[in-house]
C-alpha positions in Angstrom: 151.6 120.3 27.1 152.4 123.9 28.3 156.1 124.6 28.8 157.3 127.8 30.5 160.9 129.0 30.3 161.8 131.7 32.8 165.3 133.2 32.8 167.5 136.3 32.5 168.2 139.0 35.1 165.4 140.5 37.3 166.0 143.5 39.4 164.4 146.9 40.5 165.6 148.6 37.3 164.1 146.4 34.6 166.6 143.6 34.4 168.3 142.2 31.3 167.6 139.4 28.8 170.0 136.5 28.6 171.4 135.3 25.3 171.7 131.8 26.6 168.0 131.7 27.6 167.1 132.9 24.1 169.1 130.0 22.7 167.3 127.6 25.1 164.0 128.9 23.9 164.9 128.2 20.3 166.0 124.7 21.2 162.7 124.1 23.0 160.7 125.4 20.1 162.5 122.9 17.8 162.0 120.0 20.1 158.4 120.7 21.0 156.9 121.8 17.7 156.1 118.3 16.6 155.1 117.0 19.9 151.9 119.0 20.7 153.7 121.3 23.1 153.5 125.0 23.5 156.6 127.0 24.8 156.4 130.4 26.4 159.4 132.5 27.6 160.0 135.4 30.0 163.6 136.6 29.7 164.5 139.4 32.1 162.5 142.1 33.9 161.7 143.6 37.2 161.3 141.7 40.5 157.6 142.7 40.4 157.3 141.1 36.9 158.9 137.9 38.4 156.3 137.8 41.1 153.5 137.9 38.5 155.3 135.3 36.4 155.3 132.9 39.3 151.6 132.9 39.3 151.7 131.8 35.6 153.3 128.5 36.7 149.9 127.4 37.9 149.0 126.7 34.3 152.3 125.2 33.1 153.0 121.4 32.8 156.8 122.0 32.6 158.6 125.0 34.2 162.2 125.9 33.5 162.8 128.3 36.5 166.2 130.0 36.0 165.9 133.6 36.9 168.9 135.6 38.2 168.0 137.8 41.1 170.4 140.0 43.1 171.4 138.7 46.5 169.9 141.6 48.2 166.4 140.8 46.9 164.4 138.0 48.4 164.6 134.9 46.2 161.4 133.9 44.3 161.5 130.3 43.4 158.8 128.5 45.3 157.3 127.1 42.1 156.2 123.8 43.7 154.2 125.6 46.3 152.3 127.4 43.5 151.9 124.3 41.4 152.9 121.1 43.1 152.2 119.0 40.0 154.4 120.8 37.5 157.7 119.3 36.3 160.3 121.7 37.6 163.7 122.2 36.0 166.1 124.6 37.9 169.6 125.7 37.2 172.8 126.6 39.1 175.8 128.5 37.8 179.0 126.9 39.2 182.0 128.4 37.5 185.3 127.0 39.0 183.4 124.3 41.0 182.4 126.8 43.7 179.8 124.4 44.9 180.1 120.6 45.5 177.7 118.3 43.6 176.2 117.4 47.0 175.5 121.0 47.7 173.7 121.4 44.4 171.7 118.2 45.0 170.7 119.7 48.4 169.4 122.8 46.7 167.6 120.8 44.1 165.9 118.7 46.9 164.9 121.8 48.7 163.2 123.2 45.7 161.6 119.9 44.9 163.1 120.1 41.4 162.6 117.2 39.0 165.8 118.1 37.1 168.6 120.6 37.5 171.1 121.9 34.9 174.5 123.0 36.2 176.2 125.6 34.0 179.9 125.8 34.3 182.0 128.1 32.1 185.1 126.1 30.7 188.6 127.4 30.1 187.5 127.9 26.5 184.8 130.5 27.4 181.9 128.2 26.6 179.4 126.5 29.0 179.5 122.9 30.0 176.0 121.7 31.0 175.3 118.9 33.2 171.6 117.8 33.6 170.8 115.6 36.6 167.9 114.5 38.7 167.5 114.7 42.6 169.0 111.2 43.0 172.2 112.3 41.3 171.6 110.5 38.0 173.2 112.5 35.2 171.3 112.7 31.8 173.7 114.9 29.9 177.2 116.3 30.5 178.7 118.3 27.6 178.8 121.6 25.8 176.1 121.1 23.1 173.0 123.1 24.2 170.5 121.5 21.7 171.6 118.0 22.8 171.3 119.0 26.5 167.8 120.4 26.1 166.7 117.3 24.1 167.9 114.9 26.8 166.2 117.1 29.5 162.9 117.1 27.7 163.0 113.3 26.9 163.4 112.6 30.6 160.7 115.1 31.5 158.3 113.5 29.0 159.1 110.1 30.5 158.5 111.5 34.0 155.2 112.9 33.0 154.2 109.4 31.6 155.0 107.4 34.7 152.2 106.3 37.1 152.0 107.5 40.7 149.3 106.3 43.0 147.7 108.1 45.8 147.2 106.5 49.2 143.7 106.7 50.5 142.9 107.3 54.1 140.4 104.9 55.7 138.6 104.6 59.1 137.8 101.0 58.4 140.6 99.7 60.5 140.8 102.5 63.1 140.5 100.1 66.0 143.4 98.0 64.5 145.5 101.2 64.5 144.7 102.0 68.1 145.3 98.4 69.2 148.6 98.4 67.3 149.8 101.7 68.8 148.9 101.0 72.5 150.1 97.5 72.4 153.6 98.8 71.7 153.6 100.5 75.1 152.2 97.4 76.8 149.1 99.1 78.1 147.1 96.1 78.9 143.8 97.9 79.0 144.1 98.3 75.2 145.5 94.8 74.5 143.6 92.7 72.1 144.0 89.1 70.8 143.0 90.4 67.3 146.0 92.6 67.0 148.7 91.7 64.4 151.1 89.1 65.8 154.7 90.3 66.0 157.3 87.6 65.6 160.2 87.5 68.1 162.9 88.6 65.6 164.7 91.5 67.2 167.7 90.6 64.9 166.1 92.4 62.1 166.0 95.6 64.0 169.7 95.2 64.8 170.3 94.4 61.1 168.5 97.7 60.1 170.6 99.6 62.5 173.8 98.1 61.1 172.8 98.9 57.5 171.8 102.4 58.5 175.3 103.0 59.7 176.8 101.6 56.5 174.5 103.8 54.4 175.4 106.8 56.4 179.1 106.2 55.8 178.6 105.5 52.1 176.3 108.4 51.1 177.4 111.2 53.5 174.9 113.8 52.6 175.6 117.6 53.0 174.4 119.3 56.1 170.7 119.9 55.9 169.8 117.1 53.6 167.1 115.3 55.5 165.1 113.6 52.8 165.1 109.9 53.3 167.3 107.8 51.0 165.8 104.3 51.3 163.5 102.0 53.3 163.1 98.6 54.7 160.2 96.3 55.3 159.6 93.5 57.9 156.9 91.7 59.7 155.6 93.2 63.0 158.2 93.5 65.8 158.1 94.3 69.5 158.5 97.8 70.6 162.1 98.8 69.8 163.9 102.2 69.5 166.6 102.4 67.0 168.6 104.9 65.1 168.1 104.7 61.4 169.7 107.6 59.5 169.3 106.1 56.0 166.5 103.6 56.2 163.2 102.9 57.8 161.2 99.7 58.2 157.8 98.5 57.0 156.4 95.2 57.9 153.8 92.7 56.9 151.0 91.2 59.0 148.2 89.4 57.1 146.8 91.9 54.5 148.6 94.7 56.2 151.9 96.2 55.4 153.2 98.6 58.2 155.1 101.4 56.5 157.1 104.2 58.0 155.2 107.5 58.0 156.0 110.1 55.3 158.6 112.7 56.1 159.2 111.4 59.5 162.6 112.3 61.1 164.5 109.1 60.3 167.4 109.9 62.7 165.4 108.4 65.5 162.6 106.1 64.3 160.4 104.3 66.6 157.9 101.5 66.1 155.0 104.0 66.6 156.1 105.7 63.4 154.6 103.0 61.3 151.3 103.3 59.4 149.1 100.3 58.7 148.5 100.0 54.9 147.0 97.5 52.5 146.2 96.9 48.8 142.7 96.2 47.8 141.3 96.2 44.3 144.3 98.0 43.1 144.0 100.8 45.6 146.3 101.6 48.5 144.7 102.3 51.8 146.3 103.6 55.0 144.8 103.8 58.5 145.0 106.9 60.8 146.1 110.4 60.1 149.8 109.8 59.2 150.5 109.3 55.5 152.9 106.4 54.7 156.0 106.5 52.5 155.8 107.3 48.8 157.2 103.8 48.2 154.1 102.2 49.7 152.4 101.3 46.4 155.6 99.6 45.1 156.2 97.6 48.2 152.6 96.4 48.6 152.7 95.1 45.0 156.0 93.3 45.5 154.8 91.6 48.6 151.8 90.5 46.7 153.8 89.0 43.8 156.6 87.4 46.0 154.9 85.1 48.4 157.9 84.0 50.3 159.2 87.5 51.0 158.6 89.0 54.5 161.4 91.6 54.7 162.8 94.3 52.4 165.5 96.9 52.7 165.8 99.5 50.1 168.7 102.0 49.8 170.0 104.6 47.5 173.4 102.9 47.2 174.3 99.9 45.1 175.0 96.2 45.9 178.2 94.6 44.9 177.9 92.0 42.1 174.1 92.3 41.8 172.1 92.5 38.5 170.7 95.9 37.4 167.2 96.8 36.2 167.3 98.4 32.7 165.3 101.7 33.1 165.9 104.4 35.8 162.6 104.8 37.6 162.1 107.6 40.2 160.9 106.9 43.8 157.2 106.0 44.1 156.6 105.2 40.4 154.5 102.1 39.8 156.5 101.2 36.8 159.4 100.2 39.1 157.3 97.1 40.2 157.5 95.6 36.6 161.2 96.6 36.4 162.0 94.6 39.5 159.8 91.6 38.7 161.3 91.4 35.1 164.7 91.4 36.5 163.7 88.6 39.0 162.2 86.6 36.2 165.3 87.0 34.1 168.0 86.4 36.8 166.3 84.3 39.4 163.7 82.5 37.1 161.2 82.2 39.9 159.1 84.5 42.0 159.0 81.9 44.8 162.5 82.1 46.1 163.4 83.1 49.6 166.0 85.7 48.7 166.5 88.5 46.1 169.3 91.1 45.8 168.9 93.6 43.0 170.2 97.0 41.9 167.8 99.6 40.6 169.6 101.5 37.9 169.9 105.2 38.7 168.1 104.7 41.9 169.7 102.4 44.4 169.1 98.8 45.4 166.7 96.4 47.2 167.3 93.2 49.2 164.4 90.9 50.0 164.2 87.8 52.2 162.0 85.3 53.8 163.9 85.5 57.0 166.3 87.9 58.5 169.3 85.7 57.8 168.5 86.2 54.0 169.3 89.9 54.4 172.6 89.5 56.1 176.1 90.1 54.7 174.9 92.4 51.9 177.9 94.3 50.5 177.0 97.9 49.6 179.0 100.4 47.5 178.5 104.1 46.9 176.8 105.2 43.7 179.1 107.5 41.8 177.8 111.1 42.1 176.9 112.2 39.6 176.1 108.9 38.0 176.0 109.0 34.2 172.9 107.1 33.0 173.7 104.0 30.9 173.1 104.5 27.1 171.2 102.0 25.1 174.5 100.9 23.7 175.9 100.3 27.2 172.9 98.2 28.1 173.3 96.2 24.9 176.9 95.6 25.7 175.9 94.3 29.2 173.4 92.0 27.5 176.2 90.7 25.2 178.4 90.0 28.2 175.6 88.2 30.0 174.8 86.1 26.9 178.5 85.4 26.3 178.9 84.2 29.8 176.0 81.9 29.4 177.3 80.4 26.1 180.8 79.9 27.5 179.3 78.1 30.5 177.3 76.0 28.1 180.4 75.3 26.0 182.4 74.2 29.1 179.6 71.9 30.2 179.4 70.4 26.7 183.1 70.0 26.4 183.4 68.1 29.7 180.5 65.9 28.7 181.9 65.1 25.4 185.4 64.4 26.8 183.9 61.9 29.2 182.0 60.4 26.3 185.1 60.2 24.3 187.1 58.5 27.0 184.3 56.0 27.8 183.7 54.8 24.2 185.4 51.9 22.3 186.8 54.3 19.8 189.1 51.8 18.0 186.3 49.6 16.9 184.2 52.4 15.4 187.2 54.0 13.8 188.1 50.7 12.2 184.6 50.3 11.1 184.5 53.7 9.3 187.9 53.2 7.8 186.8 49.8 6.3 183.8 51.5 4.8 186.0 54.1 3.2 188.2 51.5 1.7 185.2 49.9 0.1 183.7 53.2 -1.1 185.5 56.5 -0.4 182.3 58.4 -1.4 180.7 57.4 1.9 177.7 55.9 0.2 178.1 52.8 2.1 177.9 54.6 5.5 174.5 55.0 7.2 173.9 58.8 7.0 172.3 58.7 10.5 175.7 57.5 11.9 177.8 60.1 10.3 177.6 63.9 10.8 179.9 66.6 9.5 180.7 69.0 12.3 182.6 71.5 10.2 185.9 72.6 8.8 189.0 71.6 10.8 191.8 73.9 9.6 194.2 72.9 12.3 194.4 69.5 10.5 194.9 71.0 7.0 193.0 73.1 4.5 191.0 70.2 3.1 190.3 68.6 6.6 186.8 68.2 7.9 185.7 67.1 11.4 183.2 64.3 11.4 181.4 62.4 14.2 180.9 58.7 13.4 178.5 57.2 16.0 180.5 58.1 19.1 183.8 58.7 17.5 185.4 62.0 16.3 187.5 61.7 13.2 189.1 63.9 10.6 188.4 63.1 6.9 190.2 64.8 4.0 188.2 66.1 1.0 189.8 64.7 -2.1 187.2 66.6 -4.3 184.4 65.3 -6.5 182.8 63.7 -3.4 185.7 61.5 -2.5 187.2 61.3 1.0 190.3 59.9 2.7 190.8 58.8 6.3 192.7 61.4 8.4 192.7 59.8 11.8 191.0 59.9 15.2 190.5 63.2 17.1 191.7 63.2 20.7 191.0 66.9 21.5 187.4 68.1 20.8 187.8 71.6 21.9 187.5 73.0 18.4 184.2 71.2 17.9 182.3 73.7 20.0 184.4 76.9 19.7 183.3 77.7 16.1 179.7 77.3 17.1 180.0 79.6 20.1 181.8 82.2 18.0 179.1 82.1 15.3 176.4 82.6 18.0 178.2 85.4 19.7 178.5 87.2 16.3 174.7 86.9 16.0 174.3 88.5 19.5 176.6 91.4 18.4 
């Protein structure tokens, strides 16, 4: 892997090297020396030098592009135009909070940066560094440069490892595309009985409009941020014009999923902005000249695995009280399919339900339903911007809480069951039976071992007290030592029978 670090001052007079960039280079050398990576650096020079360096990015897998150029000189930062496939890390100096976080996000989106580092000088004269991605997920926020560079490179290596799938243009279903398009405008000369049927469910379009307004209020992008922040999917609808500022629909008809075209102006989205797509032998095809959304490979696979789902709405804000996936996955990465399905398996325990509502950690959320009503009344909340990515410890704690809730529910269920059992049993008869056996032989040898079970220590009844279950009766016996026991009495409250067990199990989870 080739890593290129470009920083320092570039002007007409030869520029100046940056001490911070030198330190970053040293950090990168330490990080990459054992990982089959080669790091090169350019630190300061002339504007002409910078133009030549830009050409070098063609051969780099990872580019840190952080040159400082005077305001009277045209900015040279179109790295993604030179090498669309490189992983680009940019930077922004933001002393005193001159720029809002949304403004910096907007700049990152414009440069198509994979990550950005904000440098902000603190009151102590040192830099605070915040590394984040275009979705506002923060991967480091602190003053330790080696730690920052390590987190950045870890995320970059992960991003290099994820799978993105190209969509393939096909003329196979061109007639279908033409029939679909012209049918929207009710031009009978082009009508066909073989076109995809569109259910009469205008309520979905209305729902998308409602959610679009909610998303707009929640996310409130800076002026000029036009990149789409979510999507929706549905079965074919009648021609409908609607305003959708933060979402766009895709819909299903047989093997076809109709997906909004890529980079379409989402402010006014019409039914003719959809592109027929389908999944065949693991490949994603689309019909016509318009490319579909980058989320198409994910949605096609979700439809394939969730047979009862006909509608999807994806946004870049969170749902209230919905479970989270574990790993932040960027838009369009195939790995997100397994993240979503794993969460469904864990939380819903079935892929054949009619409704799912899930949060995608560091990304947003998705709601899915068999019918429009399954998508209604979703409560959305804004993602904190920047959003600190959860640590492994935080995720472990969430697991602990989830397991704790499960065990407590199990305890409550067992407690109610045992209390009912306690009340419905002829306790006196069994208690007298055990007491008589103890009077004959206080070593309990006369008692059938299958009828008597020691449940554990019962300190609330005394240091030498033990809880036993005799058939259906709960009793306390005192250990008189040397294998001898005395009768302590009947137990009327069995709460303590289950609490020690749950505590032990929780300790194991921790």
